[in-house]
C-alpha positions, 0 to 999 in steps of 0.5 A: 232475828226479827223479820225486817221485811216490808210486810212486817214493817208496813202492814198495820194500817190501824187508821181504819179504826179511826175511819170507822169512828167518823160519821159519813155518808159511807158507813165504814166498818170497824175492824172489831165488827169485821172480825166478829163477822169472820168468826162466824165462818168455819175457821178451817177456811183460813187454813185452805190455800184454795179458799177464795174471798170477795168483797163486792163493795170495798170502802176501806179494804178492811174486810180483805185486810182482816181476812189476809191476816187470818190467812197469813197465819193459817197458811204458814204450814203450807207456805213457810216463806212469808213472801211466797205466802203473801203473794199466794194470798193476794193473787189467788184468794182475795178479790174486791170491787171498789165502790168509787175510785177513791175507795179503790185507792184506800182499799188497795192502800189498806191491803197492799200497802200501796194504792198502786200494787205494781210499784215497789211499795206494794207488799205483793207485786202485781202486773197492773195498777189495781191488782185484785181490787178493781174499780170500773166506772159504770154508767146507770141505765136510764129508763123513765127517769130512773136506773133499771138496776138500782132505781137511782134518780136520773136527774141527780146521778146522770153526771159528767165524767169528772163526778162519781156516778155511784153506779156500783158494778156488782149490781149493774149487771145481770151476770156478776159471775163474769166480773172475775170469771170465777166462783167464790167460797165466801162473799163478805161486805158492808154494801152501800145502803141507799141512793136518792130516787128523786121522790119528795122529801129527799126520798131514797131507795134502798140498795143493800138488798140488791148486793145480797141478792146478787151474792146469792145468785153466785151461790157461794159457800158462805155469804155474810153482810152487814146491812140496815135492819129495816128489811125486817118489816119490808116496805119500799122495795124490800117486801120480796127481799124480806119474804125471801130472807125470813122464809129460807133456812140458809141463814145460820146466824143473825146478829142484831143491833137495835142501836146502830151506834153500838156497831158503828160509833157515831152513826145513827141508822134508823131501825138499827143494823144487823149482820148475818151468815148465809150458808148455802149447804145449811137448812134449819133454824137461825141463831139470833143474837142480840147485842147491846154495847157490843155485848151479847144480851140474848141468844136463841135458835129459832125460825125467822118467820114465826110472825108476820113481822120479824121480832128482833129481840129474843126476850121480846119474842118470849113476851109476844108468845105469852101475849098471843097465846090465846089468840086474842083480837089485836089492835091492828083490827081496830086502828084506822088507816091514816088520814081517815078524815081526809085533812092534809097537814097543809090545811088552812082554816079559821082561827075562831069557830064559825057556823058550820065549822068543826075544830081540827087538831093540827101539828100547830094547834086548833083551827076551824074548817067547814064540816063539809070538807071532812070525810067521815064515812063511818060517822066517827065525828060524834064519838070520842077518839083516841089519837097518836102521831103518825110519825114515830118520836125520835125517828126510830132512834133511841134517846141518849139514854138508850130508850124509846118514846115511840109515841110523841103525842097522845090525846083524846078528841072530843065529839065533833073534834077531828084531826089532820093526817099528822095523827092516827086514830087508835079507836073510837069510844062512846064515853069520855071515861072509855077514851081516858081508859084506852089512852091510859093503855096506849100510854103504858110501856107495855103497849108501846113496847109491843108496838116497837117490835113491828117498827123499823121506820118512822111511820106508825101504820095500822098493821104495826099494832098486830102484837098488841091485844085489845083490852076492856075499855071499861077500866084503866090500865097500868104497866103493873096490871098488864105485867101481872095479867100476862105473867111476865118474868123479871127479865121480861119486865126489866127489858120493857122498863129499860127500853121504853120512856114513861109517858103521860096522856097529852103526849109528853114524856116525864122528862125530855 
């Protein structure tokens, strides 16, 4: 006879698949991604009635829901009675912390089939209205205009009681182990990514690394989280986190999506996303898995800290190893720091040349300013200068075709010409031909591909050129010549060709 119980009739909230396809400030995790993360865990965990699981940042409850499904199947021998099994799982093994009151309701509805699990509609009855998925309204702790725990801006998040504070319980305590007063075998989550820190241009401070660090502090047996991949290159509060993640040997698996839309449909996260399995009792190399269109395209076991910047793509790593075999001098040694000439983007000047002025390339064209207002400590004005835009084309997001331009403008400045901080000086040369030859090198897919490997934000700084070898400026360069010089395989060439858009000197791609 078919089971007509409440669980079998109600417990199929596939609405979460729909929510995961929505573009939202809170990125919902698709169930298939959740299950891929769960597949990394030893599956015997789901056959053990003592295994405990925690999601410290519940949004839809999808992690707990999918874990419950596995436990319900795995614990059948120990608990033949379905209701007894469900009660044990939901009361003794699954725990969550909602990030808002609304996500608390949504998570409990997903897991218990009722936003109030102390009612007859819940598949497992609790004594209180939250069950094991709790929400506590937490206040920020302000100091000098920012929260001491998360860095949120007081001016934006010091709110009345009727508004969400976005102060997340998991990271607003020095003792997360006291939240449930228990240890967890597995901590799994898709944490919030960032909050405004009150800086200029809607500046935001990353949050996700704080969730990872708190989880590590509890020393669970396993921890897996899905987070933005920007931490690969550090910056903005992520330097220590990056150093810790890459140097430790507890990360058993790292699954990388260069295009976040392959993981979160309809969502663009600059720099892509990743998820990983941290194993407390493991010490060794990490298996790095590259995914595109949800298909594994490469898999390699390797050290994460082989280079200064983490190289996310395994085939790209093979190329870099070839290029740097003989330890050549690299472009980061010659590229100039931003705003060498000391001219801001907001500079104003004359439309026509006047005595004592020099032409300045701005994002809107050429203007003229007094030469005395130009900083030139290394006497570069009289040289030819190859320049590119400081901001990455497309905001570190692939085009609709899935490839990158990276450099949106590439020009050769003549002697006496200068530029604003919009541009970055690649190098200076003595002749026009040398400038054109260097520009031809920068325009190659090879050059821009190697640059991309160190980029996880929109800013192109001199240290990001560390994988690019310097070439002779007395000859022009093409991809074919470079592929031959470094003995690239067909697979390696195909990767470069597929990832990078063609480009010509002057800045435009062959097609918009």
